[in-house]
C-alpha positions in Angstrom: 134.7 66.7 93.9 134.3 70.5 93.2 133.3 73.2 95.6 131.5 76.5 94.9 131.0 79.2 97.5 129.2 82.4 96.9 127.5 85.0 99.1 125.3 88.1 98.7 123.9 90.8 101.2 120.2 91.2 101.3 118.3 94.2 102.6 115.8 92.1 104.6 115.9 90.7 108.2 117.4 87.5 108.6 114.2 85.7 109.8 112.4 86.8 106.6 115.3 85.7 104.4 115.5 82.3 106.1 111.8 81.7 106.0 111.7 82.6 102.2 114.6 80.4 101.5 113.0 77.5 103.3 110.1 77.7 100.9 111.6 75.3 98.4 108.7 75.4 96.1 109.5 79.1 95.3 112.9 78.1 94.1 111.8 78.2 90.3 110.9 81.8 90.7 114.6 82.8 91.2 116.8 79.8 90.4 117.6 79.5 86.6 117.2 76.0 85.3 114.9 74.8 88.2 111.7 73.9 86.8 109.9 72.4 89.9 110.7 71.7 93.5 108.0 69.6 95.3 108.1 69.1 99.1 107.7 65.4 99.9 107.8 65.7 103.6 109.5 68.0 106.3 113.0 66.6 105.1 112.8 65.6 101.5 112.0 67.4 98.3 111.8 66.2 94.5 113.5 68.5 92.0 113.1 68.8 88.3 115.8 70.8 86.5 116.9 71.7 83.0 120.3 73.3 82.8 122.2 73.7 79.5 119.7 71.4 77.7 120.2 68.6 80.3 117.0 67.5 82.1 117.4 66.0 85.5 115.1 64.7 88.4 116.4 63.9 91.8 115.7 64.1 95.5 117.3 66.1 98.3 117.3 65.5 102.0 117.7 68.3 104.6 120.3 67.0 107.0 120.5 70.2 109.2 118.1 73.0 109.8 118.7 75.7 112.3 115.9 78.3 112.0 117.4 81.8 111.1 120.9 80.3 110.7 121.3 77.4 108.3 119.9 74.8 106.0 122.1 72.0 104.8 121.2 69.2 102.3 122.5 66.4 100.3 121.1 64.6 97.2 119.8 61.0 97.6 120.0 58.2 95.0 122.5 57.8 92.2 121.8 60.2 89.5 123.0 63.6 90.9 125.7 63.9 93.6 126.0 67.1 95.6 125.8 68.5 99.1 125.3 72.1 100.2 124.7 74.6 102.9 123.1 78.0 103.0 124.1 80.2 106.0 122.2 83.3 107.1 124.2 85.9 108.9 122.4 89.0 110.4 124.2 92.2 109.5 122.0 94.4 111.7 118.3 94.4 112.2 117.3 94.7 108.5 120.2 93.3 106.6 121.3 89.6 106.0 124.3 87.8 104.4 123.4 84.7 102.6 126.4 82.4 101.9 125.8 79.3 99.8 128.4 76.4 99.6 127.9 73.4 97.2 130.1 70.4 96.8 129.4 68.3 93.8 130.6 65.5 91.6 130.4 66.3 88.0 129.5 63.3 85.8 129.8 63.0 82.0 131.8 65.0 79.7 129.5 68.1 79.5 129.3 68.6 83.3 133.1 68.0 83.7 133.7 70.7 80.9 131.2 73.1 82.5 133.0 72.4 86.0 136.4 73.4 84.4 134.8 76.5 83.1 133.3 77.6 86.3 129.7 77.4 85.2 128.2 76.3 88.5 129.8 79.3 90.2 128.2 81.7 87.8 125.0 79.9 88.1 124.9 80.2 91.9 126.0 83.8 91.7 123.1 84.5 89.4 120.6 82.6 91.5 121.6 84.5 94.6 121.2 87.9 92.8 117.8 86.8 91.7 117.0 85.6 95.2 118.0 89.1 96.6 115.7 90.9 94.2 112.8 88.3 94.8 113.0 88.5 98.7 113.6 92.3 98.8 110.5 92.9 96.6 108.4 90.6 98.6 109.5 92.3 101.8 108.7 95.7 100.4 105.3 94.5 99.4 105.9 95.0 95.7 106.0 91.3 94.8 108.6 89.6 92.6 109.5 91.7 89.4 110.4 90.0 86.2 114.1 89.0 86.0 116.0 89.9 82.9 117.2 86.8 81.2 120.5 85.5 82.5 120.9 87.9 85.4 
């Protein structure tokens, strides 16, 4: 098992940041490689991803939800194995720290090699930077701006 932890500070109040993160269908707008997230019910979502040429579909289940503070999930089924948490820490009235932790089991040669090279950590760091821009633009009323490739 491997663990990745990354954080970023966002210039938006914690409740706005949490509410936007909890809108899973918007993940393709800022998560590189996520093609679709479809909410199945209040706890489960179906994901379709394509990362490094590898397509995957899987389901996740929210195992903990504390509004304004935390979302934790795990994958279900056999194809993809990971768990994660996103914690939201207010840093004043208009600033929030977002901390993501993922624990995953790489399978296959390509995933194991990518794990050794720290690819998931780079992916999570980039996704958090894109999320920061996305939620700050929405909060400013300017809407999401196009993201430069790979940022």
